[in-house]
N, C-alpha and C positions, 0 to 999 in steps of 0.2 A: 713275572721276573723282568722283563723288559720295563714295566711300569715303576717296578721297584728301584731298579737300577737308576731310574732318572730321578727318581725322588733322592736317593744317595748323592749324585753328584749335584743335584740343586741344592741340598742342604750343605754340601761341603764348599762349593762355589759362593754361595750366599754368604757364608761365614768367612770365606776367605776375603771377600770383596769388603765386607764390612771392616775387618780387622786391616784391611789394606791401606786405611786411612786413619788409624788409630794413632799412629806415631807423629801425624802432624800435630798432636797436643801433647807431645812428650819430646822427640827428639828435635823439637825447633828451637829448644832452650840453648845448645851448643853454638847454633848460628847467632843467638843474641849476646853472648858471653861478653863479646869485645865492646859492644854498645853498652849494656849495661854495667861493666866495670869502668868504663870512661864516665857514663852519666852521674854514677853514685860515687866515683872515685875511688875505688876498692880494689885491692890485689886480687889475683887468680884465685888464691887459697880461699878467700871469701865466696867467690863464684862458685868455687867446688864445694863448699858448704851448702851452699842453696842446691846444688845438684844432690847432695847427700840428704837433703830434707825431703826431696821429692822421691828419690829412690826408698828411703827409709817408709816413707808414707804407703808407696807401691808395695813393700814387702809386708806392712802390718796389713794391707788390704788383701794380699794374696793369702797371708795365713786365714782371714776370715772369709773371703769370698769363694776360695776353693772348696771350703766345707759347705758353704751356702749352697754352691753348684751342684753339689751331690742331694740337696734337701730342696731347692726351688726351681723355679723355672729359669733357665739359662737365657732363652730369648726374650725375657723380661729383664734380667739383670745387666745385659751386654748394652741395651739402648739406654738404661737408667745410668750407667757409667759413662756413656757417650755424652749424654745431655749435660750431666754434672761437669765433665771435663770441659767441654766447650764453656761453661760459664766460669770456671776457674781461669781458663786461657784468658777469657776477656778481661778478668779482674786484674790479672797480672799485667795486662796490655794498657791499663789505666792507673797502675800502682804508681803512687808518688814517693814511697819510701822504700828502702830496701828490706826492711821488716815486713811490710806488706807483700812484696814479690816473694820472700821466704815462705810466709803462711799459706798465702794462694797455691804457690807452687808444692808445698808438701800435701794440701788437700788434693790438687791434681794429682798426685801420685796414688792416693787412695782410691780415686774416682776412676783411673786408668786400670787400676789391677780388677775392675769389676768385668773384664772382657775375655783375658785369655783362657784361665782356666774353665769358666763356663763354655767358652767356644770349643776347648779341647774335649768337653763332657759330651757335646753336642756330636762332634766327630767320632768320638769313641763308641757312643751309643749307634751311630748310624752305618759303622763301617766294621768289618768281621777281622779275626784275628789275622787271616793271612793276608790283608790289604791294610793293617793299620799304618804300618811302615811309609807306604806311599801315601796315604791319606793326611798323616802327620807332616809328611814331607812337602807336600803341598800347602797345608796349613800354615808351617813355618816359613815357606816362600814367601806367603802372603806378608807375614811380618818383616821379612826381609826386603821386600819390594815396598813395604810401607816406609821404611827408611830411604828408599829411592826416592819415593813421592815427596817425602819431607825434605831431604837434601835438594831435589830440583826445584821445589817452590821457593824453598829458602833462597837458594843461589839466585833465583830470578828476581824475587823482592830484593835482595842486596844489589844486584845489577841496576835496578830501577833506582837506587841509591835511596830507598825508603826506609824511615827510622825502624830501628829494632821493634819496636811496640808492635808494627804491623806483621812481623811473623807470628804474633799471637791472635791475630784476628783473622786473617785471610785463609790460610790454609784449612783451618778447622771446620770451616764451612761444608767441605767436602765430607768430613765425619759425620755432621748433623744428618746429611741426607743419606748415607750408606747405612747408617744406624737404624733409621726409621724403616728402611726396605727389610732390615733383618727382622724387625719386630713384626712387621705383616706377614712375610712369606716363611719363615723358617718355624720348624717344628722340633721340639724337643728330643723325639725318639721316634722309631719306627710305629709304636703302637699307637701315637697319637693319630696316625692315617690309617690303624687297622692292620698293618703289618705285624708280623712276629718279631720279637726281640731275637737279636745276634748273639753268638758266642755261648746259646744256651743260659745265659745269664739274667734270669727275670729279676726284676726289682723285688726285693724284700717285701713281705706282708707287713704292713705299717713301717713307717720309716724309722731308721736308726737315728738314734739321739747322735749330737755332734760329738760327745766325747768319746763314743764308742767308734767313731769313722778315726778321729786323730789317735786314739790307741792301736787300731789297726795298722795304722801307717808308721807311726813313730816306733811299733814294735817290730817293724820289718828292717832288720839290722843290714842286710844288703841293699836295701832301698835307700837307707840313710847315707851309707857309704857313696851311693851313686849320686846323692844330693850334695854331699860335700865336693865330689869331683865338679857337679854343675857349678857351684858356687865359685870355684876359681875360672871356670870357663865364662861365666857371667862377668866377673870381677875384669877378665881379659877383654871381653867383647865391648863392654862399656868403655874400658880406656881407650878402645880405637873410636867408638861413636861419638863420645864427649869431645876428646882431645884432638882428633885429626883435624876438625875445622880449625881450632885454635893454632895448631901447628902449621897450616898450609895459608890460614890468611895471613898471621903475622901482623907487622905494624905496617908495612907497605902493601897491602894486597892489591890495592888499586892500580899500583904500578907493575905488579906481576899477577894481573887477574887471570892470566891462563892457568895458573897453578890452582886456582879454586877449583877447577873442573876435574883435577885429579882426586878430588875428595869424593866426588860422585861416583867413582868405580869402585869405593868401599861398599856401599850398598848393593850395587850390581852383583858384586862377587857374593855378598850375603844371599841374596835371592836364588842365585845361580847354586850356590852350596846347599841351601835348604832343600831343594828339591833333589838335588843330585845325591846328597847323604841318605835321604829316604829310600831311594832307589836302590843305592850301593849297599845299603845294609840289608835289605830284602834280598838282594840277587848277588853281589859279589863276595859280602861277608856272610850269606846264607842266615840271615836274620841274628847275626851275632853283634848287637848293638854295642857291645863294649869294644870288640876290637875296632869297627868302625870309629867309634868316639877317639879311640887311642891314638889310632892313625890321624885323625882331623888336628888333635892337640898337638901332636908332635910336628905336624907340618906347620901349625900356626905359630910354635916357638921358633923355628927356623927362620920362617917369613919375618917375624917381628925383627929378628937379629938383621936381617938383609936390610930392612927400612932403616933401621938404626945406623948403618954404616954406609948405605947408599948416599951417594951426592945429591944435594936438594935441587941443583941446577939442572939434572938430568930427568926433565918431566917424564920421557916415554918409560924409564926404568921405575920411576914412582908411581907411574900410574899402573903398570904390570903387577907391582909388588902389593899396591892398595886393593887391587882386584882379587889377587889371591890371598890376601889378608882376610878380606871379607870372606871369601870362599871357604876357607879352612876354620877359622874362629867361630865363624855362625854355623856352617853346614851340621855339625854335630848336634846341635839343638834338636834338630829333628829326630833323631836316635833317642835324644833323653826323654822328650815327650812320649815317644812310643814306649820307653820302659815302664810308664805309669800304669796303663793298663796291663802290660805284661807283667809287671811284678805284684800288682795290687787287685787287679779284677776291674771291671766297669763301675761297679759299685762304689768303690773308692777313688776312682780316677780323678775326680775334682778336687779332693781333698789333697790327693797325691801331688797334683800338678801345682795346687796353689801352696802346698809347704815347699816343694822345691823350688819354685820360682821367688817364694818369700826368702829362702836362704840365698839364693843367687843374686837378689837384689840387694840384701843386707851386706853381703861380701861387695858387690858392685858400688854401694854407698860408702864403704868404708875406703874403697880405692879412689874416689873422686877428690876428697879434699888432699891425700897423701901426694897424688900425682900433680896437683895443684901446687902442693908445697914444693916438691920435686922442682918443677918449673921455676919457681919463686927463688929457690936455693942456686940453681946452676944457670938461669937465664937461658935455657936450651931446651926447647922442647922435645927434641931429638931422644933424650933420655928416659921417656916414656915407654918407648919402643924396647928398651932394652930391659926395663922392669915386667912389661907385658910378656916377654920371651919367658921369664922365669915362672911365671904365673900359669902358663899354659903348659910349662912341663909337670908344675905341680899337679894340676888337673889329669895330665895323662898317669902320672904316677898313681893316683889314688884310684882312677877307675880300673887299673890294672890288676888292683887286688880282689877285684871280684870275679868268682867264677860261674860262667854262664849257666852252666847245668844245675845250678842250685837256686835260681831265682824264676825261671820260665812257668806262667801258669797256662799260657796259651801256645801251643807248640804247633 
């Protein structure tokens, strides 16, 4: 038992460490937005469309790669996506036209999608029903910390007054290393090391075809409702992730450089929220993921309104609300991911995670150019937070229509 426990934590931690550096190849774009807009002389709405292209590429990739994670080895899919993402980031850094930036960034979205659902599949295989909330909480925390790492590295690069292209060259080197470690040391499921499978759900004899897996997921009405709630949560999350740097950098950020560190508290809050909500739903809400998600989204709506009305010159207050915004808007993701195996079973977890994430990123993609246009029309980045508040309320309303008693597979 001790040997198996050691392997459980080994697989979880290695998967977390790998994903810890995945956002260095994706969330770096918001920090390059000012530089790209200036060099190519385009408005922020155009920058929003480039982000849109990446998110659409990511969404399409989630739809495809989540299903493939239920069929092929996740430990090979994740490093493959990492290596291709590194190549795409380097291509962006040498781009000589805006069209080249958009094409390479859209491809990068697809490559980045080869990690999350396969990683969730590994965790679902290695952790039983009673600990899935905790395990997915730690996994989601790694994603939140990935934003912390990316924000920190980006701030350091900007502080050194390096050009925006370096944001696509330096941070991704860490992704190259950690994805290689995963390839070497991680195993897909307990049976690969001679242990029995968990949750009494043995892989079916003969692999299910891709269409059967999609039908099983798409036919689950409760899961599709949860997916819609997740879509609005993702739109709100990316509204924060992409536009907060733009909001705080501003036109004269070098003269007010202390403001830039306020943005760092957003991903710190996200990381804390992820691991907290995993345990919160397991213990305080007694595995009622729906109640936990609703609580987080209502709190996010309130915090977004505070940011909207809070005076920009009050750095201490802005820092507190940034921390809380990250905590509440991202924390519920740990509960959304846990719902995938709980509602669909381990054998369809990859497909469910992929479909959920695809929908989330399509909605997030739609939000990027709209929020960019809002900034262009108003000339005030604060209005994005009023919009985010309404989006969070929609997510809370939709998730509230689900009755927990009708969906749980593993109690």
